[in-house]
C-alpha positions as CSV (number, residue, x, y, z in Angstrom):
1,M,19.3,11.9,-24.6
2,N,21.7,8.9,-24.9
3,Q,20.0,5.6,-24.4
4,P,21.8,2.9,-22.4
5,S,23.0,0.0,-24.4
6,P,21.1,-3.2,-24.2
7,T,24.3,-4.8,-22.8
8,S,24.3,-2.5,-19.9
9,V,20.8,-3.0,-19.3
10,M,21.3,-6.9,-19.3
11,S,24.2,-6.7,-16.8
12,N,22.1,-4.7,-14.4
13,P,18.6,-5.5,-15.5
14,I,15.4,-3.5,-14.7
15,K,13.2,-5.7,-12.5
16,F,9.6,-5.1,-11.5
17,G,8.9,-6.5,-7.9
18,T,5.6,-6.7,-6.2
19,D,4.7,-3.1,-7.3
20,G,6.7,-1.6,-9.8
21,W,10.5,-1.0,-10.5
22,R,12.5,0.8,-7.6
23,G,16.2,1.6,-7.6
24,L,18.6,4.0,-6.1
25,I,18.4,7.3,-7.7
26,A,21.5,8.1,-10.1
27,A,22.7,4.6,-9.7
28,D,20.0,2.2,-10.9
29,F,17.2,4.6,-11.3
30,T,18.4,7.2,-14.1
31,F,16.8,9.4,-16.6
32,D,18.6,7.2,-19.4
33,R,17.0,4.1,-17.9
34,L,13.6,5.5,-17.3
35,T,13.2,7.0,-20.8
36,L,14.2,3.5,-22.0
37,V,11.5,1.4,-20.2
38,A,8.8,4.0,-20.2
39,P,7.8,3.7,-23.9
40,L,8.1,-0.1,-23.7
41,A,5.5,-0.1,-20.6
42,A,3.2,2.3,-22.8
43,Q,3.5,-0.3,-25.6
44,V,2.6,-3.4,-23.3
45,L,-0.3,-1.5,-21.9
46,A,-1.3,-0.9,-25.5
47,D,-1.1,-4.5,-26.4
48,V,-2.9,-5.6,-23.2
49,Y,-5.7,-3.1,-22.9
50,G,-5.7,-1.2,-26.3
51,S,-8.7,-3.2,-27.7
52,A,-10.8,-2.1,-24.7
53,T,-9.9,1.4,-24.5
54,T,-9.6,2.1,-28.4
55,N,-7.1,5.0,-27.8
56,K,-3.3,5.5,-27.1
57,L,-3.7,7.7,-24.1
58,V,-1.4,7.2,-21.1
59,I,-1.4,9.0,-17.5
60,V,1.7,10.1,-16.1
61,G,2.1,11.1,-12.5
62,Y,4.5,11.6,-9.6
63,D,5.0,11.9,-5.8
64,R,7.0,14.4,-3.9
65,R,10.5,12.7,-4.1
66,F,13.7,14.1,-5.2
67,L,13.4,14.9,-9.1
68,S,10.1,13.3,-9.3
69,E,8.5,16.1,-11.5
70,N,11.6,16.0,-13.8
71,F,11.5,12.1,-14.0
72,A,7.6,12.5,-14.9
73,L,8.4,15.0,-17.5
74,A,11.3,12.9,-18.9
75,T,8.6,9.9,-18.9
76,A,5.8,11.9,-20.5
77,E,8.2,13.1,-23.5
78,A,9.6,9.7,-24.1
79,V,6.1,8.2,-24.2
80,R,4.6,10.9,-26.4
81,A,7.7,10.5,-28.8
82,A,7.1,6.9,-29.2
83,G,3.5,7.6,-30.6
84,F,1.2,7.7,-27.6
85,D,-0.9,10.7,-26.3
86,V,0.0,11.7,-22.6
87,L,-1.9,13.3,-19.8
88,L,0.9,14.6,-17.3
89,S,0.0,15.7,-13.7
90,D,0.4,19.2,-13.2
91,G,1.5,18.6,-9.6
92,Y,2.1,15.7,-7.1
93,A,-0.8,13.4,-6.1
94,P,-1.4,10.0,-4.4
95,T,-0.7,7.1,-6.6
96,P,-4.6,6.1,-6.3
97,A,-5.4,9.3,-7.8
98,F,-3.6,8.3,-11.0
99,S,-5.1,4.9,-10.9
100,W,-8.5,6.6,-10.7
101,A,-7.6,8.7,-13.7
102,A,-6.6,5.9,-15.8
103,K,-10.1,4.6,-15.5
104,E,-11.7,8.1,-15.4
105,H,-10.1,8.9,-18.8
106,N,-10.4,5.4,-20.3
107,A,-6.7,5.6,-20.8
108,L,-4.5,2.5,-21.4
109,G,-3.0,3.0,-17.9
110,A,-0.8,5.1,-16.0
111,L,2.8,5.4,-15.3
112,V,3.7,6.9,-11.8
113,I,7.0,8.0,-10.6
114,T,7.2,6.9,-7.0
115,A,9.1,4.4,-4.7
116,S,6.3,4.5,-2.2
117,H,7.4,4.0,1.4
118,N,11.2,3.5,0.6
119,P,13.9,5.9,2.0
120,G,14.5,9.1,0.0
121,S,17.5,7.6,-2.0
122,Y,15.0,5.7,-4.1
123,S,12.8,6.4,-6.8
124,G,10.6,4.2,-8.9
125,L,8.1,3.5,-11.7
126,K,4.6,1.7,-10.9
127,V,2.5,0.7,-13.7
128,K,-1.3,0.8,-13.6
129,G,-3.7,-0.8,-16.0
130,A,-6.7,0.6,-17.7
131,F,-9.0,-0.9,-14.9
132,G,-7.5,1.4,-12.4
133,G,-5.1,-0.8,-10.5
134,S,-1.7,-2.4,-10.5
135,V,-0.9,-4.6,-13.7
136,P,-0.4,-8.2,-12.8
137,P,3.0,-9.8,-13.1
138,S,2.4,-11.1,-16.7
139,V,2.3,-7.5,-17.8
140,T,5.4,-6.4,-16.2
141,Q,7.1,-9.6,-17.4
142,Q,6.3,-8.5,-21.0
143,I,8.0,-5.3,-20.3
144,E,11.2,-7.0,-19.0
145,V,11.3,-9.4,-22.1
146,L,11.1,-6.3,-24.4
147,L,14.0,-4.8,-22.4
148,A,16.1,-7.9,-22.6
149,E,15.5,-8.0,-26.4
150,G,16.6,-4.5,-26.8
151,K,13.3,-3.3,-28.5
152,T,12.4,0.2,-29.0
153,V,9.0,1.8,-29.8
154,V,8.5,3.9,-32.9
155,G,5.4,5.9,-33.7
156,A,4.1,9.4,-34.8
157,P,4.3,11.6,-32.0
158,G,1.1,12.2,-29.9
159,F,0.0,15.0,-27.8
160,L,1.1,16.0,-24.2
161,Q,-1.2,18.0,-22.1
162,T,-1.4,18.7,-18.3
163,F,-4.2,18.0,-15.9
164,N,-5.1,18.3,-12.3
165,P,-5.5,14.8,-10.9
166,W,-6.9,15.8,-7.6
167,E,-10.2,17.1,-9.1
168,G,-11.7,13.9,-10.4
169,Y,-10.2,11.8,-7.7
170,C,-11.6,13.8,-4.8
171,K,-15.2,14.1,-6.7
172,G,-15.0,10.3,-6.8
173,L,-14.1,9.7,-3.3
174,E,-16.8,12.2,-2.1
175,T,-19.5,9.9,-3.5
176,K,-18.5,7.1,-1.4
177,V,-18.4,8.7,2.2
178,D,-20.6,10.9,4.2
179,I,-18.4,13.9,4.2
180,A,-20.8,16.2,5.4
181,T,-21.4,14.6,8.7
182,I,-17.6,14.1,9.2
183,R,-17.1,17.8,8.6
184,Q,-19.7,18.8,11.0
185,A,-18.3,16.7,13.9
186,I,-15.0,18.4,13.2
187,E,-16.3,21.8,13.1
188,Q,-18.5,21.3,16.2
189,E,-15.2,20.1,17.9
190,K,-16.7,16.8,18.6
191,L,-13.7,15.2,16.9
192,T,-10.1,16.3,16.4
193,V,-8.3,14.8,13.6
194,F,-4.5,14.8,13.1
195,A,-2.6,13.4,10.0
196,D,1.0,12.6,9.4
197,V,1.4,12.7,5.7
198,M,5.3,12.1,6.2
199,H,6.3,14.6,3.7
200,G,4.4,12.6,1.1
201,A,1.8,12.8,-1.6
202,A,-1.1,12.7,0.9
203,A,-0.4,16.2,2.0
204,S,-3.5,18.5,1.9
205,G,-5.5,15.5,0.8
206,L,-7.9,15.4,3.8
207,E,-8.4,19.0,3.8
208,R,-9.2,18.9,0.0
209,L,-12.0,16.3,0.8
210,L,-13.2,17.6,4.2
211,K,-13.1,21.1,2.9
212,T,-12.2,22.1,6.7
213,P,-8.9,22.4,8.5
214,I,-7.4,19.4,10.3
215,R,-4.0,19.2,12.2
216,E,-1.7,18.0,9.6
217,L,2.0,17.3,10.2
218,H,5.0,16.9,8.0
219,S,3.1,18.7,5.2
220,D,6.4,20.1,3.7
221,R,8.2,18.6,1.0
222,D,11.4,16.9,2.4
223,P,13.0,14.5,-0.2
224,L,14.9,13.0,2.9
225,F,11.9,12.4,4.7
226,G,13.3,13.7,7.9
227,G,16.1,11.2,7.9
228,G,13.8,8.1,7.9
229,A,11.3,6.7,5.3
230,P,7.7,7.6,4.6
231,E,6.3,4.2,6.0
232,P,3.7,4.1,8.4
233,L,5.5,2.3,11.3
234,P,5.9,3.5,15.0
235,R,9.7,4.0,14.5
236,Y,9.0,6.8,12.3
237,L,6.1,8.4,14.2
238,G,7.9,9.8,17.3
239,D,6.9,13.5,16.7
240,F,3.4,12.3,16.1
241,F,2.9,10.3,19.0
242,T,4.2,13.4,21.0
243,H,2.0,15.9,19.3
244,I,-1.2,13.7,20.1
245,R,-0.1,13.1,23.8
246,D,0.4,16.9,24.1
247,Y,-3.1,17.5,22.9
248,R,-4.5,15.0,25.3
249,Q,-3.0,16.4,28.2
250,E,-4.6,19.8,27.4
251,N,-7.9,18.1,26.2
252,P,-8.6,15.0,28.4
253,T,-12.1,14.6,26.8
254,G,-13.7,14.5,23.4
255,L,-12.6,12.1,20.3
256,A,-9.3,12.3,18.6
257,V,-7.7,10.3,16.1
258,G,-4.4,10.4,14.0
259,L,-4.1,9.0,10.5
260,V,-0.8,8.1,9.0
261,F,-0.1,8.1,5.3
262,D,3.0,6.4,3.4
263,G,5.0,8.4,0.7
264,D,2.5,7.7,-2.2
265,S,-0.7,7.5,-0.1
266,D,-1.7,3.9,-0.9
267,R,-0.9,2.7,2.6
268,I,-2.4,3.7,5.9
269,A,-2.1,3.3,9.7
270,A,-3.7,5.0,12.7
271,V,-3.2,6.5,16.2
272,D,-5.9,6.5,18.7
273,G,-6.9,9.2,21.1
274,Q,-4.5,8.1,23.7
275,A,-1.6,7.9,21.0
276,N,-1.4,4.1,20.7
277,F,-0.5,2.8,17.3
278,L,-2.9,1.1,15.3
279,S,-1.9,-0.9,12.3
280,S,-4.0,-2.3,9.5
281,Q,-4.4,-5.4,11.5
282,I,-6.5,-3.6,13.8
283,L,-8.2,-1.1,11.2
284,I,-9.4,-3.8,8.8
285,P,-11.7,-5.5,11.5
286,V,-13.2,-2.2,12.3
287,L,-13.7,-1.3,8.6
288,I,-15.5,-4.5,8.1
289,E,-17.8,-4.0,10.9
290,H,-18.4,-0.4,9.8
291,L,-19.2,-0.9,6.2
292,V,-21.4,-4.0,6.8
293,A,-23.3,-2.8,9.9
294,N,-23.6,0.9,9.2
295,R,-23.3,1.3,5.4
296,G,-25.0,-1.9,4.6
297,F,-22.3,-3.1,2.2
298,G,-21.6,-6.9,1.5
299,G,-19.3,-9.0,-0.6
300,E,-16.2,-11.2,0.2
301,L,-13.5,-10.3,2.6
302,V,-10.0,-10.7,0.9
303,K,-7.1,-10.9,3.1
304,T,-3.5,-12.0,2.7
305,I,-1.9,-14.9,4.8
306,S,-0.2,-12.4,7.0
307,G,-3.7,-10.9,8.1
308,S,-4.8,-11.2,11.6
309,D,-7.1,-14.3,12.5
310,L,-9.6,-11.6,14.0
311,M,-10.4,-10.6,10.4
312,P,-12.4,-13.8,9.5
313,K,-14.0,-13.9,12.8
314,V,-15.5,-10.4,12.2
315,A,-16.4,-11.5,8.8
316,A,-18.2,-14.5,10.3
317,L,-20.3,-12.3,12.5
318,Y,-21.8,-11.1,9.2
319,D,-21.8,-14.4,7.3
320,L,-19.2,-12.9,4.8
321,P,-17.2,-15.3,2.7
322,V,-13.4,-15.2,3.2
323,F,-10.5,-15.6,0.5
324,E,-7.1,-15.7,1.3
325,T,-4.2,-14.7,-0.8
326,P,-0.3,-14.7,-0.7
327,V,1.1,-11.4,0.5
328,G,1.2,-8.5,-1.9
329,Y,-1.8,-6.2,-3.0
330,K,-1.8,-7.5,-6.6
331,Y,-3.1,-10.8,-5.6
332,I,-6.1,-9.0,-3.8
333,A,-6.5,-6.7,-7.0
334,D,-6.9,-9.8,-9.3
335,R,-9.5,-11.0,-6.8
336,M,-11.4,-7.9,-7.0
337,L,-11.5,-7.9,-10.7
338,E,-13.2,-11.6,-10.5
339,T,-15.9,-11.2,-7.8
340,Q,-17.8,-8.8,-5.6
341,V,-15.7,-7.9,-2.7
342,L,-16.4,-5.9,0.5
343,L,-12.8,-5.1,1.4
344,G,-9.4,-6.4,0.6
345,G,-6.4,-5.6,2.8
346,E,-2.9,-6.4,3.9
347,E,-1.0,-6.3,7.0
348,S,1.4,-3.6,5.7
349,G,-1.4,-1.1,5.5
350,G,-2.8,-1.5,2.0
351,I,-6.6,-1.5,2.0
352,G,-9.0,-1.3,-1.1
353,Y,-12.6,-1.5,-1.5
354,G,-15.2,-3.2,-3.9
355,N,-17.2,0.0,-4.6
356,H,-13.8,1.6,-5.8
357,I,-11.2,0.9,-8.2
358,P,-9.1,-2.4,-7.3
359,E,-6.3,-0.3,-5.9
360,R,-5.3,0.3,-2.2
361,D,-6.3,3.7,-1.3
362,A,-5.1,5.3,2.0
363,L,-7.2,8.5,1.9
364,L,-10.5,6.6,1.1
365,S,-9.5,4.3,4.1
366,A,-9.0,7.5,6.4
367,L,-12.5,8.8,5.4
368,Y,-14.0,5.3,6.4
369,V,-12.3,5.3,9.5
370,L,-13.4,8.8,10.3
371,E,-16.9,7.9,9.3
372,A,-16.8,4.8,11.7
373,I,-15.6,7.0,14.6
374,V,-18.3,9.8,14.2
375,H,-21.1,7.2,13.5
376,S,-20.2,5.2,16.9
377,G,-19.0,8.2,18.9
378,L,-16.2,5.8,20.2
379,D,-12.3,6.0,20.1
380,L,-10.9,3.6,17.4
381,S,-9.3,1.6,20.3
382,D,-12.8,1.1,21.9
383,L,-14.4,-0.2,18.5
384,Y,-11.4,-2.6,18.3
385,R,-11.8,-3.9,21.9
386,N,-15.6,-4.2,21.3
387,L,-14.9,-6.7,18.3
388,Q,-12.5,-8.8,20.3
389,E,-15.0,-9.0,23.0
390,R,-17.8,-10.1,20.6
391,T,-15.7,-12.6,18.9
392,G,-14.1,-13.9,22.0
393,F,-10.6,-13.4,20.1
394,F,-7.8,-11.5,21.7
395,S,-4.4,-11.2,20.2
396,S,-1.3,-9.1,19.7
397,Y,0.7,-8.9,16.5
398,D,4.3,-8.0,15.4
399,R,6.5,-8.4,12.5
400,I,10.4,-7.9,12.0
401,D,12.5,-7.8,8.8
402,L,15.9,-9.6,9.4
403,P,18.9,-8.9,7.2
404,L,20.8,-12.1,6.0
405,A,24.5,-12.2,5.4
406,S,24.1,-13.1,1.9
407,M,21.7,-14.8,-0.8
408,D,23.5,-18.1,-0.1
409,V,22.4,-17.9,3.5
410,R,18.9,-17.3,2.2
411,A,19.2,-20.2,0.0
412,K,20.2,-22.5,2.7
413,L,17.4,-21.4,5.1
414,L,14.9,-21.9,2.4
415,H,16.4,-25.4,1.6
416,Q,15.8,-26.3,5.3
417,L,12.3,-25.2,5.4
418,Q,11.6,-27.3,2.3
419,T,13.4,-30.4,3.7
420,N,13.3,-30.1,7.4
421,P,10.7,-27.7,8.6
422,P,10.3,-27.2,12.4
423,T,7.9,-29.3,14.4
424,E,8.0,-27.3,17.4
425,I,8.5,-23.4,17.7
426,A,9.0,-21.6,21.0
427,G,7.8,-24.6,23.1
428,H,4.6,-25.1,21.0
429,A,3.9,-28.0,18.6
430,V,3.4,-27.1,15.1
431,I,-0.1,-28.5,14.1
432,D,-0.1,-27.1,10.4
433,C,1.9,-25.5,7.9
434,L,0.7,-23.4,4.9
435,S,3.3,-22.9,2.0
436,V,1.1,-20.7,-0.3
437,D,3.7,-17.8,0.2
438,G,6.6,-18.5,2.4
439,Y,5.9,-20.8,5.3
440,K,3.1,-20.1,7.9
441,F,3.3,-22.4,10.8
442,R,0.1,-22.6,13.0
443,L,0.9,-23.6,16.7
444,D,-1.1,-25.6,19.2
445,D,-2.2,-22.5,21.3
446,Q,-3.5,-21.0,17.8
447,S,-0.8,-18.6,17.5
448,W,1.1,-18.5,14.2
449,L,4.4,-17.6,12.8
450,L,4.9,-16.6,9.0
451,I,8.5,-16.9,7.4
452,R,8.7,-15.3,4.1
453,F,12.0,-14.4,2.2
454,S,12.4,-11.2,0.0
455,G,12.6,-12.1,-3.7
456,T,15.4,-9.5,-4.4
457,E,17.5,-9.0,-1.5
458,P,18.9,-11.2,1.5
459,V,16.1,-10.4,4.0
460,L,14.0,-12.6,5.9
461,R,10.5,-11.4,6.9
462,L,9.0,-12.7,10.2
463,Y,5.4,-12.3,11.3
464,C,3.6,-13.5,14.4
465,E,0.3,-13.3,16.1
466,A,-0.3,-14.6,19.4
467,A,-2.3,-14.2,22.5
468,T,0.0,-11.7,24.1
469,I,2.9,-9.5,23.0
470,E,5.2,-11.5,25.0
471,Q,4.4,-14.6,23.4
472,V,4.7,-12.7,20.0
473,H,8.3,-11.5,20.9
474,K,9.2,-14.9,22.3
475,T,8.3,-16.6,19.0
476,L,9.9,-13.9,16.8
477,H,13.0,-14.4,18.9
478,W,13.0,-18.0,18.4
479,A,12.7,-17.4,14.6
480,K,15.7,-14.9,14.8
481,D,17.8,-17.5,16.7
482,W,16.7,-20.1,14.1
483,A,17.7,-18.1,11.2
484,N,21.1,-17.2,12.7
């Protein structure tokens, strides 16, 4: 296979973002470019983690996107030819399963072919470390340096074997959750479980774990993801809402819950028994309560700055310390490697646990959600309302991504925030501004607006939490007007 020249790579460089390198298939993400970067990634994993693992083993896995198994095989062969041993997945699996495999097999790490929640025209490469989570930016920066220098990796070819990633992963999750009680509730028809796997890598996952049938939607492989994107957001879930509403009309009593997984099963959302969408802003407080009150777990709550204010209020009910990070699960994972963490979560659906690998894991989150429902006998929204009442904190939340005309417009808006930030937003005075990641303005009514910029494209990300959804939309409308 012909390798792209260093000149061509430099003119359109491979860049790793918040969780891997992603690009348009056949334009940015090609076999040539992938087989150039994969051995370099393996070498950096060896440089960073080799002294601890004392082997040259790399896990290679993939999701259900277009050509994913082909990209994975090309990756495995390129890494093997460069002198590494390779365990190649014998089928698709969740990204957390490959992070688990990296730790379980004492490997240098894992290279996973996935573009997560991006539309079907994208593919990507995630790099996982020996510890079972995403490598820090310092590691991906080393890969980029080797690429820029035109380096290659030479070694005596290693072995290439296939393995089933589901086996060890499912065994690991089964030890963390009361599977038997959940299964009994389903089989006795006390709980009906729906899952929208969005044509992604979570397909079959809950049934493998629970060992009983559930109502799974969009299980088939569709590289176009129904014309949308495999992202757990309401705009992509119309069929799912309809399915649950129809069920509820025919079955007005009994517990029901819907669980939604992104394309590589590291992000989750839920739908209650009345077909109301519940983001991780709602799930995380419920999970904090369940893990502490019902499971007896402890540790620090780690949240990003875009997380709901209800999270620390629930943590305070149980005297849990709280640590806040910039947006991005890599910051949560770093904290999980430093101290005992109960739960680490982000508003976009990534949730991880201190009793697991430092990786967001949607299937484990789903199991804990089911456990919380079965233990309480309550609908998810009732669990959430109970927490609101106990903390005296009631709020609504929304987020929008606003395309900008150009990177120049982005630069001008950023300069304005740096030099002349607003003192009043949507009729409320700004009482505080946190600039650890973007600009988070807290207002005099205790609502907040977070303004963040994409690092790679002209997109403005706007987040708001306020007492009512009307106030949220008023504030977001103000932010859109300001940006325009």
